[in-house]
C-alpha positions as CSV (number, residue, x, y, z in Angstrom):
1,M,4.4,-31.8,-14.8
2,A,1.3,-29.6,-14.7
3,D,-0.4,-28.4,-17.8
4,F,0.3,-24.6,-17.5
5,Y,-1.8,-23.8,-20.6
6,A,-4.8,-25.5,-18.9
7,T,-4.1,-23.8,-15.6
8,L,-4.6,-20.4,-17.3
9,G,-7.2,-21.6,-19.8
10,V,-5.3,-20.6,-22.9
11,N,-4.4,-22.3,-26.1
12,R,-0.8,-23.5,-26.8
13,D,-0.6,-20.9,-29.7
14,S,-1.8,-18.0,-27.6
15,S,0.2,-14.8,-27.9
16,F,1.9,-13.1,-24.9
17,D,-0.7,-10.3,-24.8
18,E,-3.5,-12.9,-24.7
19,I,-1.8,-14.8,-21.8
20,K,-1.1,-11.6,-20.0
21,K,-4.8,-10.5,-20.3
22,V,-6.1,-13.8,-18.9
23,Y,-3.6,-13.8,-16.1
24,R,-4.5,-10.4,-14.9
25,K,-8.2,-11.4,-14.8
26,L,-7.5,-14.6,-12.9
27,A,-5.1,-12.8,-10.5
28,R,-7.7,-10.2,-9.6
29,E,-10.2,-13.1,-8.9
30,F,-7.9,-15.3,-6.8
31,H,-5.6,-12.8,-5.1
32,P,-5.6,-13.6,-1.3
33,D,-6.2,-10.0,-0.4
34,I,-9.4,-10.0,-2.5
35,N,-10.7,-13.6,-2.2
36,P,-11.0,-14.9,1.4
37,D,-11.5,-18.5,0.2
38,P,-8.6,-20.6,1.7
39,Q,-8.2,-22.4,-1.6
40,A,-7.8,-19.1,-3.5
41,A,-4.2,-18.6,-2.2
42,E,-3.2,-22.0,-3.7
43,K,-4.9,-21.2,-7.0
44,F,-3.2,-17.9,-7.1
45,K,0.2,-19.6,-6.7
46,E,-0.7,-22.0,-9.6
47,I,-1.7,-19.3,-12.0
48,T,1.3,-17.2,-11.1
49,T,3.7,-20.1,-11.7
50,A,2.0,-20.8,-15.0
51,Y,2.2,-17.2,-16.1
52,E,5.9,-17.0,-15.1
53,I,6.7,-19.8,-17.5
54,L,4.4,-19.0,-20.4
55,S,5.3,-15.3,-20.4
56,D,9.1,-16.0,-20.6
57,P,10.0,-17.1,-24.2
58,E,12.9,-19.2,-23.1
59,K,11.1,-21.0,-20.3
60,R,8.0,-21.5,-22.5
61,Q,10.2,-23.0,-25.3
62,R,11.8,-25.4,-22.8
63,Y,8.4,-26.4,-21.4
64,D,6.9,-26.9,-24.9
65,L,9.9,-29.2,-25.8
66,G,9.3,-31.3,-22.6
67,G,12.1,-29.8,-20.6
68,D,12.2,-28.3,-17.1
69,P,11.3,-24.6,-17.6
70,F,13.2,-23.7,-14.4
71,S,16.5,-25.2,-15.4
72,Q,18.7,-24.1,-18.2
73,F,19.3,-27.7,-19.2
74,G,15.9,-29.0,-18.4
75,G,16.9,-31.3,-15.4
76,G,17.1,-35.1,-15.4
77,T,16.6,-36.8,-18.8
78,N,14.3,-34.1,-20.2
79,F,16.3,-31.7,-22.4
80,G,15.2,-28.7,-24.5
81,F,16.5,-27.8,-27.9
82,G,19.1,-25.4,-26.5
83,D,20.5,-28.2,-24.2
84,I,20.8,-30.6,-27.1
85,M,22.7,-28.0,-29.2
86,D,25.0,-27.3,-26.2
87,A,25.7,-31.0,-25.9
88,F,26.8,-31.4,-29.5
89,F,28.6,-28.1,-29.9
90,G,30.6,-27.8,-26.7
91,G,28.0,-26.1,-24.4
92,G,27.1,-27.3,-21.0
93,S,28.3,-24.4,-18.8
94,S,25.8,-21.7,-17.7
95,N,28.5,-19.1,-17.4
96,R,26.5,-17.5,-14.6
97,G,29.6,-17.0,-12.4
98,P,29.6,-17.0,-8.6
99,R,26.8,-15.3,-6.7
100,A,27.6,-11.9,-5.1
101,R,27.7,-11.9,-1.3
102,M,26.6,-8.3,-1.3
103,R,23.0,-7.9,-2.2
104,A,20.4,-5.1,-1.9
105,G,18.3,-5.0,1.2
106,Q,14.5,-5.3,1.3
107,D,12.1,-2.3,1.5
108,A,10.2,-1.8,4.8
109,L,6.8,-0.4,5.6
110,I,5.7,1.3,8.8
111,R,2.3,2.9,9.6
112,V,2.2,6.2,11.5
113,E,-1.0,7.5,13.2
114,L,-1.7,11.3,13.0
115,D,-4.5,13.3,14.5
116,L,-6.4,15.7,12.3
117,Q,-4.4,18.7,13.5
118,E,-1.1,17.0,12.5
119,A,-2.5,15.9,9.2
120,C,-3.6,19.5,8.4
121,F,-0.4,21.3,9.4
122,G,2.3,18.6,9.1
123,A,4.3,17.0,11.9
124,E,7.7,15.8,12.8
125,R,8.3,12.3,14.2
126,E,11.1,10.0,15.3
127,L,10.6,6.4,14.0
128,N,12.0,3.8,16.3
129,L,12.7,0.8,14.1
130,E,14.3,-2.6,14.5
131,T,16.0,-3.5,11.2
132,A,19.1,-4.9,9.7
133,V,22.2,-2.6,9.9
134,T,25.8,-3.1,8.9
135,C,27.8,-5.2,11.4
136,E,30.3,-2.8,13.0
137,K,32.6,-5.5,14.3
138,C,33.5,-6.7,10.8
139,S,32.4,-3.6,8.8
140,G,30.1,-5.8,6.8
141,S,32.7,-8.2,5.5
142,G,31.3,-11.1,7.5
143,C,34.9,-12.2,8.3
144,A,36.5,-12.1,11.8
145,N,40.0,-10.7,12.6
146,S,40.3,-8.8,9.3
147,S,40.5,-12.1,7.4
148,R,39.1,-12.6,3.9
149,P,37.0,-15.4,2.2
150,N,39.0,-18.2,0.7
151,V,38.4,-19.5,-2.8
152,C,36.2,-22.6,-2.7
153,A,38.3,-25.7,-3.1
154,I,35.4,-27.6,-4.8
155,C,34.3,-25.2,-7.6
156,K,37.6,-23.3,-7.8
157,G,35.8,-20.0,-7.4
158,R,33.3,-20.6,-10.3
159,G,30.3,-20.8,-7.9
160,E,29.0,-23.9,-9.7
161,T,29.8,-27.5,-10.3
162,Q,29.3,-29.6,-13.4
163,Q,27.6,-33.0,-13.6
164,V,27.6,-35.4,-16.5
165,T,24.3,-37.2,-17.1
166,R,23.4,-39.8,-19.7
167,S,20.5,-39.4,-22.1
168,I,19.3,-40.8,-25.4
169,I,21.7,-38.6,-27.3
170,G,24.7,-39.4,-25.2
171,Q,26.4,-37.6,-22.3
172,V,25.3,-34.1,-21.4
173,M,27.0,-31.9,-18.9
174,T,24.8,-29.7,-16.7
175,S,25.8,-27.0,-14.2
176,R,24.4,-26.5,-10.7
177,P,25.3,-24.1,-7.8
178,C,28.2,-25.4,-5.7
179,A,26.9,-27.0,-2.6
180,A,30.1,-26.3,-0.7
181,C,30.0,-22.5,-1.1
182,Q,26.3,-22.1,-1.9
183,G,27.3,-20.6,-5.2
184,Y,29.4,-17.8,-3.9
185,G,32.7,-19.2,-5.2
186,S,34.4,-18.5,-1.8
187,V,34.0,-19.8,1.7
188,I,34.3,-17.7,4.9
189,T,36.4,-20.0,7.1
190,D,36.6,-17.5,10.0
191,P,33.2,-15.9,10.2
192,C,32.5,-12.9,12.4
193,G,31.2,-13.9,15.8
194,E,28.8,-10.9,15.8
195,C,26.9,-11.5,12.5
196,A,27.9,-15.1,11.8
197,G,29.2,-14.2,8.4
198,E,26.1,-12.3,7.3
199,G,27.7,-8.9,7.3
200,R,24.7,-7.4,9.0
201,V,22.9,-7.6,12.4
202,R,19.5,-6.7,13.8
203,A,19.5,-3.4,15.7
204,R,17.2,-0.5,16.7
205,K,17.7,2.8,15.1
206,V,15.9,6.2,15.3
207,I,14.9,7.8,12.0
208,P,13.6,11.4,12.0
209,I,10.9,12.2,9.5
210,K,9.0,15.4,8.5
211,I,5.4,14.7,7.5
212,P,4.1,17.3,5.1
213,A,0.9,19.3,5.6
214,G,-2.3,17.9,4.0
215,V,-1.6,14.2,4.2
216,E,-4.4,11.7,4.7
217,T,-5.0,8.0,5.3
218,G,-3.3,5.9,2.6
219,N,-0.6,8.4,1.7
220,R,2.9,7.0,1.7
221,I,6.2,8.8,2.2
222,Q,9.2,7.1,0.6
223,M,12.5,7.4,2.4
224,N,15.3,6.3,0.1
225,G,17.9,4.0,1.7
226,A,16.2,4.0,5.1
227,G,15.1,0.3,4.8
228,E,17.2,-2.7,5.9
229,V,20.8,-3.2,4.9
230,G,21.3,-6.1,2.5
231,P,23.4,-9.2,3.1
232,G,27.1,-8.5,2.9
233,S,26.4,-4.9,3.9
234,G,24.6,-4.4,0.6
235,P,22.7,-1.2,-0.3
236,A,19.8,-0.5,2.0
237,G,16.2,-0.8,0.8
238,D,13.7,2.0,1.1
239,L,11.4,2.8,4.0
240,Y,7.8,3.6,3.2
241,V,5.8,5.5,5.9
242,E,2.0,5.0,5.5
243,I,-0.3,7.6,7.1
244,V,-3.2,6.5,9.2
245,E,-5.5,9.4,10.2
246,I,-7.2,9.2,13.6
247,P,-10.9,10.3,13.3
248,H,-11.7,13.7,15.0
249,D,-14.3,14.0,17.7
250,F,-16.5,16.4,15.8
251,L,-14.8,17.4,12.6
252,V,-15.3,15.2,9.5
253,R,-12.9,15.3,6.7
254,D,-14.0,15.2,3.0
255,G,-10.9,15.7,0.9
256,D,-9.6,19.2,1.6
257,D,-12.8,20.3,3.2
258,L,-14.0,19.8,6.8
259,H,-17.6,19.4,8.0
260,I,-19.1,20.2,11.4
261,S,-22.7,19.8,12.6
262,V,-24.3,22.2,15.2
263,V,-27.8,22.4,16.6
264,I,-29.3,25.8,17.5
265,P,-32.6,26.6,19.3
266,M,-35.5,27.7,17.1
267,T,-35.5,31.1,18.8
268,S,-31.9,31.7,17.5
269,A,-33.0,30.6,14.0
270,A,-35.9,33.0,14.1
271,L,-34.1,36.0,15.7
272,G,-30.5,35.4,14.6
273,A,-27.6,34.7,16.8
274,K,-23.8,34.6,17.1
275,F,-21.8,31.8,18.7
276,M,-18.3,30.4,18.8
277,I,-17.2,27.0,17.5
278,D,-13.8,25.1,17.8
279,T,-11.8,24.7,14.7
280,L,-8.3,23.6,13.8
281,D,-7.3,27.3,14.0
282,G,-8.9,27.9,17.4
283,Q,-12.3,29.4,18.1
284,Q,-14.2,31.1,15.2
285,E,-17.4,33.1,15.3
286,V,-20.5,31.9,13.4
287,V,-23.2,34.4,12.6
288,I,-26.8,33.1,12.1
289,K,-29.1,35.6,10.4
290,S,-32.7,35.9,11.4
291,G,-35.1,33.5,9.7
292,F,-32.5,30.8,9.3
293,I,-33.8,27.5,7.9
294,S,-32.9,24.2,9.4
295,G,-30.6,22.1,7.3
296,N,-28.9,25.1,5.6
297,I,-25.1,25.3,5.7
298,L,-22.6,28.1,6.3
299,T,-19.1,28.1,4.7
300,L,-16.1,29.4,6.6
301,K,-13.5,29.9,3.9
302,D,-9.9,28.6,4.2
303,L,-10.5,26.9,7.5
304,G,-10.3,23.4,6.1
305,M,-7.3,21.2,5.4
306,N,-4.0,22.3,3.8
307,K,-3.7,21.0,0.3
308,L,-1.0,18.4,-0.1
309,R,-0.4,19.3,-3.7
310,G,-0.6,22.9,-4.5
311,S,-1.3,25.9,-2.2
312,G,-4.2,27.1,-0.1
313,R,-6.7,25.3,2.1
314,G,-10.2,23.9,1.9
315,D,-13.2,25.2,3.6
316,L,-15.0,24.5,6.9
317,I,-18.7,23.6,6.2
318,V,-21.0,24.2,9.1
319,H,-24.2,22.2,9.0
320,V,-26.9,23.9,11.1
321,E,-30.0,22.0,12.4
322,V,-32.7,23.8,14.3
323,S,-34.0,22.2,17.4
324,T,-37.7,22.1,18.1
325,P,-38.5,21.8,21.8
326,G,-40.3,18.6,22.7
327,K,-41.6,19.6,26.1
328,L,-43.1,23.0,26.9
329,S,-44.1,24.5,30.2
330,K,-47.6,26.0,30.4
331,E,-46.2,29.5,30.1
332,Q,-44.1,28.5,27.0
333,E,-47.1,26.8,25.4
334,E,-49.3,29.9,25.9
335,L,-46.6,32.2,24.5
336,L,-46.2,30.0,21.4
337,K,-50.0,30.0,20.9
338,S,-50.0,33.7,21.1
339,L,-47.2,34.0,18.6
340,A,-49.1,31.6,16.2
341,K,-52.2,33.7,16.6
342,V,-50.4,36.9,15.8
343,R,-48.8,35.3,12.8
344,G,-52.0,33.8,11.6
345,E,-50.6,30.3,11.8
346,S,-52.4,27.1,12.5
347,G,-51.9,23.4,12.0
348,E,-53.7,23.7,8.7
349,N,-51.2,26.1,7.2
350,V,-49.1,23.6,5.3
351,E,-47.3,24.4,2.0
352,I,-45.9,21.6,-0.2
353,H,-42.8,22.4,-2.2
354,R,-41.4,20.2,-4.9
355,R,-37.7,20.0,-4.4
356,T,-35.4,19.2,-7.3
357,S,-31.7,18.4,-7.1
358,A,-31.0,22.0,-8.1
359,H,-32.7,23.2,-4.9
360,S,-31.4,20.5,-2.6
361,S,-29.2,21.8,0.1
362,G,-27.1,20.4,2.9
363,I,-24.9,17.3,3.0
364,F,-27.8,14.9,3.2
365,G,-29.4,16.5,0.1
366,R,-26.2,16.1,-1.8
367,F,-26.0,12.4,-0.8
368,R,-29.6,11.9,-1.9
369,D,-29.0,13.6,-5.3
370,A,-25.9,11.5,-5.9
371,F,-27.8,8.2,-5.5
372,S,-30.8,9.4,-7.5
373,R,-28.7,10.1,-10.7
């Protein structure tokens, strides 16, 4: 048997908190979703098994005494202290009872793509799922023709059988799930032809869902009882709907705010201008005042995303860049020269300004400031 203390790298007298701390560190290191090394998955299984045993007082005691930590009686000829006491004082039965045929169903996860408009204002969808549902033919009983399961003739309904093994202390009685009924204590002699005794079948069903305004990629919506039905028509699990937001053509989301970049000619920056831009609320007017400086921003209040938690909306931030013409006609060149002469400007008129983070503007300035801190 493996040395589970060595697997985790802890001492045999380590406390539960120490073992838990070491396991969490190793789990983060070797989890397959984090570590792509093919051997990491196997290592993760080993440390998880070791933690399962050493974090459970009863399993740890059985392991320390040389028994099988996964069996109440240790298995084979290796017995723990509790097994020895049961052997001398009339134990030997696990008293677990038969397994229940009806068990809870598993949860399910589905991803739904939304465009930015739907993410902002909410949406309604119909989810078309293939999942486990209650068998209508037998109403979930698993039995055909309104019959019922019969008590197992081998275990007499206990769901387990007993076996006597010989050890150094004499005969010890151990209990195991009944092989004839798989531990249920009963046998379906006339199983339903539709579900083969499972009580559930695979089917497609349509589930309507309302997606709230303001969601973003990674948000999950829990729908209680919308997962798959369990064996024996057991309670259905939950359905989790994970949001995946499709990138917009020109609007960039930053939390509750939206960003858009526009380019204007230098004449508009100098003289001022008005123009329309497309937003999630339709076209909106943007006003550029004369003397506008390239790289500055304009804020359109309450034209961003709806807030998922709370009320109100974010803003739409307009990043404005001024375009300098690269090619000029002869006439345009002469006009600019005349303007420069009137303004007293030449190639030597250069002013150097020291910019601090307090004076930085625009989204690129904010990024630069963030990395320089």
